[in-house]
N, C-alpha and C positions, 0 to 999 in steps of 0.2 A: 898936046904936054910932047913933053920929052921922053927919049926913053928909058928915062932913071928914073923922071919924075912916076912913069906910067908904074914901072917897078914899086917903086915904093908906094905907090897907094894900090896895089894887086898887094901887095905881102898885108895890110895893116887890114883892108876885107876876110884874108884868112884867118890871123890874127885877133881879132875881136870874137867871130867867135867860140876861138880854142880857148880861150881868158875865160867865154863864159860858163862852158864846159867846162871851166877847170879849174872853179868855185867850188870848194867845200859844201857838203850840204849845211856845215853849221852858219854860213856866209847866207846862203840862200834862204834860211828859215827866215829872216828878219826879212824878205818879200813877203810872206805870210801875213805878217803882221803891218804890214804898211799900212793901211786905214787906219790905224787905231796909235799907232805912235806919233804922235802929233800934240801939238800944244793945248793943252784944253776938253781934250779927252779924256774919258777910261778907256780903259782896257783891259791885257791879260797878264797873269802870270805866268812864263813857261818851262817846267823843265822837263829833260832828255836825259833819259838814264839809260846806258847801258851796261850789263855783270856789275847792278851794286851801286854804279858811280853814276854820278850828272858828270853828260858828257854835253852839255849845251846848257846856260842856265839865264835867261832874261827875262825883263819887265818889260813891258808897253804899254804908255798912258800913265794918268794919274788916279793914287787911292782916293784920291778926293779933292774934286774940283772945286770946294770953298774955300781947302787951304790947300792947294796946290801943291801939294805932297805926293810926290811920286811913287807908283807901285815897286816893288821890292821882291825877293825870295822869301822874306817871313812874315811879307801880308794878309792876313788872317780873313778871309775870305767865309761866307757864309757858303756851305756848299749839295745844298738839298739831298736830295737823292742819293748825291754818295753816302748817304751814311750811312744809306739798309748795308752794305758790308760788313761795315760796326756794328750794327743791330745786331745782323746775322751772330756774327764773330761771337757776341757778348752771350745770346741765346745758348750755341754751340759751347763755348766756356762755362756758359752755366749748369748745361746739363754734364758737363766732365768735374765740375763736383758735386753732384747728387741734388741742385736746386729741383730740375725736374729735366723731365724727358724729350726730347725732339715729338715722341709720338703721343703723348699727353693730349689728350683732347684740352683745345683752350679752356672751355665754362670749367678744369678744376682749378684756375688763377683767375676768370674775369664771371665769375657765375649769372653775375647781368646778365647776358647775352643771354637773347632769344634761344628754344631751343628751334633748329629746322627741322628736324625731320632726323640728321645728319651728323655724324661724330666731324667735328671740323677736329683737324690736330695742329699742334706749333709746326710742325714737317708742312704742312698742305700751304699755311700763311708764309713760312719761310720758301718756296718757291712758288709761290701766286700764284695757286690752284686751289685756295681758300673757296672759292666765291663769295666773301663779302662785299656788297658794296663799297666804293670808293669817297673816302669822307672830301674831298675838295667837290669830286662831283657833286655830291650830296649840298655840300653848301654853295653851290653855282647855284641849285636848284631852288636852295632854299632862298634865295635872291641875301645873301649875306657875304661880306666883303673875307678872304681870308686874314687880312691883318687884323680884322676887327672882333673875328670869330676865335680865341685861341686859347681860351682855357682848356687844358683837358677834361677837366670834367664838364664843361658844357660840351667837348668833340664825344667822351663819353656818351652820353647823352644822346644823344644825334645818332650814333652809331648803337645803343641798344633799341630805337624807334624803328628800326625797318625788321619790317614782319617775311621778309623776301633774301632770296640770293640771284645773284647772277647767274649760278652755276652751282648742280650738284656739286659740291666736293670733289676735287680731284677730276673733275671729266674735262674740265676747260684750263687755260692759260690766260687770267686777264689780271695786267697791271691794275696794286690797288693798294693807294698810300692808308689805306687800314691796316691792313694786314701788319705792317710795320708798327704802325701807331698803337697797336693792341701787342704785340710782342715785346715792345720797349716796356712797356704796366707791366706784362708777364712776369717777366723777369723783375721790378721790382718788386711786385708781390711777394715771388718764390723767394730771394734773398732777403727780404730789410732792410734793400738798403735805395737810397734813390737809384734811377738806371745809371745818370750820368757819373754815379759815383761808383758803379759798378765798372763800367765802360773804363773810368781814368784809374781803379786798378788794377785790372786784367788787360790793360791792352794801350791806353797809352804812357802812363808813367816804365813798363818792362818794355815799351820800345822805345823810351829816349824824347815820346814826341808831345815836346814843351808848349808848346804852343795850337795844341790843340785840347778841345774840350767841347761835348753837348750840354749847350748854352738853354738851359731848363732855368735861369732866372734873369728875368729881363732888367731885372736892376746892377747888374757885374758891368762894371766898367771892364771891357775886354781891350786892353793894346795894341796896337797898329789895324785895328780892326776896321775893313774898307767899305765906304759906302757905295752904293749900286743907284746905278741910274739907266733911262730909257733915253733912247731917240726921239728929241723933242723936232721940229722946226729950222729951218734955215739952216743945219748944222748944230743947232745949241741942242743941249739934253736938259733932261730931268732930273728930278733924285727921286727915288725909289728905294726907299731903305726904313724899314720899319725895325726899330728896336725896340720894338714888344713882343714880340713873336717869339716867342720859347717852349714850340713843342717838340718836342724830341721823339726821335721812333721812325718813320718816314722820313722824318728830314733832320734840323738842329745843331749838325755835324759844323763848328769850327777850325780852317784852317789855313797850315801853309805848303807850299810849293816843299821847303826844306823837309814840313814833317813827314809830308806825304811818300818821299825817300824810301824813309824808316820803316813805314808800312807796306810798300814794293817790293824791298828787300826780305821781309818775311814772309813774302809767297814763299823765297826758294829757301832761308834760314829755317822757318816754322820752329819758333821759338818762344808760343807758346802756346801754354797746357800742356796736353796731353799726348799731342800730336795727333788728335783725330779734325784739329781748326782749318786745314786747306781740302780735306778731301771732302769734308762736307761741302766747305765753302762752293767747291769746285764741282759737285757732279749735279748735271742735268736733272730737274726737276723729272721725274715719271704718271705721265696720266694714269686715269683707269683701266683702259683700252693696251696700256705697255712700251705706248710710243716718248719716247724720251721729249721735253722743254728745249729751248736755246737759254734756259734761267737757269741758274745753282739754287746758293741762297746768297742773295745781295747781288748777284753779279751776272750781269748777261754772257754768256757761252756762245760765240761765232766763228765767224772765220771771213776774212778780207782779204782779198786779190791772192787767193791761195795759203793764207797760214792762219795757221789757228788763236785767235786774240780774245779778252777775258776784262770787260769793261763797265761803265756805270758814265752816265751820266747825271747831273744834278741843275735844277731848273727851279725857282721862286724866286718872285719880285724880279728887280735887275738882277741878280745875281746865275752865270753859268759859269759850270764846271762840264770838266770832262776828263777821265785817267781811261787808258786807252793801256794794254797788255800786250804784252807778243810772248808767250812763257815760253814757245823754244826756241825764240832768239835771246830772250832775259834783256828785254826791248822794253822798256812805257816811254809814254808821251804824257802828264801832265798838264791842263792847262786850266786856271781859274781865271773868270773875269768878271767882271762887274757891268757891265751895262748887257742888256738882254738882246742886242740884234748884233753878238759876238760870234755864234754856230762856234764851239770851240770842237761839236764834231767833226765836223766836216776839217778843223783847221788841223785837229791833232793828226786824221788822219791825211792830209797833204804833209806833215813833219814826218810822217814813218814814211810815205812815201820817197821823200827821198834818202832815208836812209839803209830802208830795207829795200831797194827799187832791185837787185841783184837778185833779194830770193822771192820775189813777186809775179804774181803771172800779170799779163799787160792788165792794164786799166779799165779797155773797156770793148769791146767790139767793135772792130775797124768801119770806116766812114763807109765804102761800099761795099756786096759782097754778090754773089754771079748774080742772084734781081737787081742790082744796080745798088743808090744811096738808101737809106734806114731813112725810117717814116722818120718827119718831124714826131717829136716827144708831142709837142701840144696837141695831137690828136685823143691824146690818152691824157691830157688834165681834166679835171673836172671832180666835183665831190659824187662817188660812189656807197651805192645804199645796199648794207647785205638785208636781203629781209626775213633772216633768222634769226637774228639778236637784234637787230631794226638800229644797225650803229653803222655813222659812216666815218668813211678811211679821204681824207680827201688830196689830189698829189697838179702840183705846178710848173709849171714849165716858164725858162728863162734860159736864158742867152745857149739852146740849145740842148738843154740837161733837165733833166725831168726829179720831182724831187716829193719827196712822202717822209710824212710820219719826221721831221726836225730836220732831215740832214740829205744830202743829190742820192740818189740811188745810179750805181752801177748798172748797164747796160751791158747782155750777154748777146742776143740778135736782134731781129726787127721789133720780136714782137713782147723782149723778156728784161723783165731787168732785177737787178739781184738788190735788197735791202742794204743796211750798213752791217748783217750780221751774216750776208752771203744766204740769206732764204729768198726764194725762187719770186719773182712775183713777173707773174701774166698776162697782158692784156690781149681779148678777142672779142668781134664784132659776136653777138648775141641778140637773135631776135629782134632787130633794129637797131642795136643800143650798143654799145663795148663794156663790156666786162672786164673786171680786173679780179684774180683773184690770187690767193699768196698763200705758200705752203710752207711749211716750215716740220723739217721732218718724215714728208708723207703725209702728215695732219695739215689741212685743210683751214686757217684761220680764218680767215676771210676770203667771203665772194662775191659779190655785186656787181649791179650792173651800176654805171654811169645815171647821174637824176638828169630829167627831165623836167621843169617846172609846167602845170599843168595851169591854166587858164582858167580862175573860177570868178564869175561876178561879186557884186554886192550883194545880189537876191542869194547867191551860194555860199557865200563867207558868213553871212548874218548868223546863222546857227548855233557856231562854234564863237562867237561872242559870249560874253562872260565871265563872273569869279570862279576858281578851284580851287579846294582847298586838298591838302592834302594831310594824312593821320600820322604818317610817317615822315616829315618833316616838318610839321609845325608851321610850316608855309604855305600864300596866298600867292596868285596867279591871277593874274587878271587880262584880260582878250578881251582887245578893243578897236573897232572898224576906225580905221585913220585915213584917207583918201586915194579906198577901196581896196585897202590892205589887210591885214590881218595881225596887229601889233602887242608880243607879248611885252606886260608889265610886271614887275614883281619886289618893286619897292628899294633893291640895293643896287640893281645893275642897269645897265643901257639897256633902252626899249628894243626887242629884237623881230624883224620882221618875219614872220608863219609862213614858209614857201609849201605851196600843194602841192606832194611829188605822185600820190596817189589817193585813191578812195580814205577820206575821212583819216588822212598821216601827211603831216608836215616835216618842213623840218627847217629848223634855225638856228643861225651862226656859225652854220657848217659839221654842228660835233652832234647838236641835239636833235631830236624825234619825237615826235606828239603825234601817239595814234586815239583818235577819236573812238569813244560806245556810245552808243544811243540805246533808246532802254524798247519797250514794246509796241510803240506810237513812234518807234523812228525819231524820236529829238534824240538830240544828243545831250547825255547823261554824266559822262565825265573822260577821264583819257588818262594812259599810262605816258607816263615819261624814259625815255630813253637818252642815258650819255656815255658815254665812251667805254666807264666801267662803275656804272651805275644804270642795271636797266630795270626794266618795268614799274618804275615806281607811278601809284598810285592817285588820281588828283578825283576828288568827287566836286562836281558840278552844285555850286552853292546858293544858283539863284537862273 
């Protein structure tokens, strides 16, 4: 090559990386959504807020594949559990107006609930420490589909049939949709208005959220409403949109990116009610032993890369949503999606990484330390059983990263990670098995060992086969032996293989645990079912 050509070529090699690093955060945001920003794909609507204004706002993908309508900032999404902060706000505002008190016994408003021998307060329900079993876990164990079981009256009947709690009220934090479903009902009964009407009068209309509603009437037409999808085979998509689901409180909110800007701004303006709202929502709950949780009222309170965060996500049908707020920076990322594999929790963090990188701590431990390279996270992947609560947490490894609880975990060192709230997750060998421990504010909330499948022959499995009925669920589970495996069928869901993990203990589907009981003669007489947020539900053997 001639000297001049060499000089030009060398200069181009230097300029290209400089141009790449000179890109603004807004230019690099599009790369985070490139997989959705293509014809024939559903996607996400994004809003990036700083100091009360959008600094970037863009939508990627289609609102309706059938109609070919693109998403835009006023597309109306179902946002699932993001609804909970609005339900909590309604309860606080109703309290300010004298309709109820946060420390009232819930049975004052819902006397149908059993007396569990403990007072359960509205505050404990708002803080997710009540012990009430989760209604979706109950539906799953009943063999019922969420989309087909959406009458508030039927849901209430299911809840009041429960004879036990997950924990004594205030002893533990266990996320339960039952809490917020009942809170919506309590507001309705206390104010003598529909819950949707009270929220509209006290939140949506005062803030000018004109495209936001609690969807409590499945016959209502919602302009610009977005359909939701699941990924199918060979790049296709399957529609996953229930127009008949109209439960509110735990979910039920329909809103837009544009309207959520107004909600976000109120966390600094504090325009609603008499001034107590924000303090109540953002104060961590406190357990009976005095230790705080990482949940306020309908809001997760955590830390991401050294910065305080306030957030909540939403998941139902094919909808996925996330609001991630950095209060000290007055910075928020809103991401509303209409495809079930969108994972907006990870995307919002990647967006925040671009804008707040100068304020953040490094995103992971270095690849090599004094002892050499970090262990492959695949050694930590698997299902872990907490024997105290018979609950399972699962971790997966891919591309050198460990994921759990629907999010990529950040690495701190060789054997420790943090979840998306900054809580410490530690792994260590114990008794020949890997053990995982999650601590929140000094409280161990999960401690379990990796599950190893036991190998039982047909003769050992046969005693468990039969029919089991739960009076609390009014549901029947059938266990049968098929090709050397114990298979669970409930009528409404796909069959599940029961995997033996301990004496008289099986796991199914990666989240359910069944513990069998025996009578005085050693015969299997029943079992208790443990879901993530519905523990100890009794099934009696009927044959």
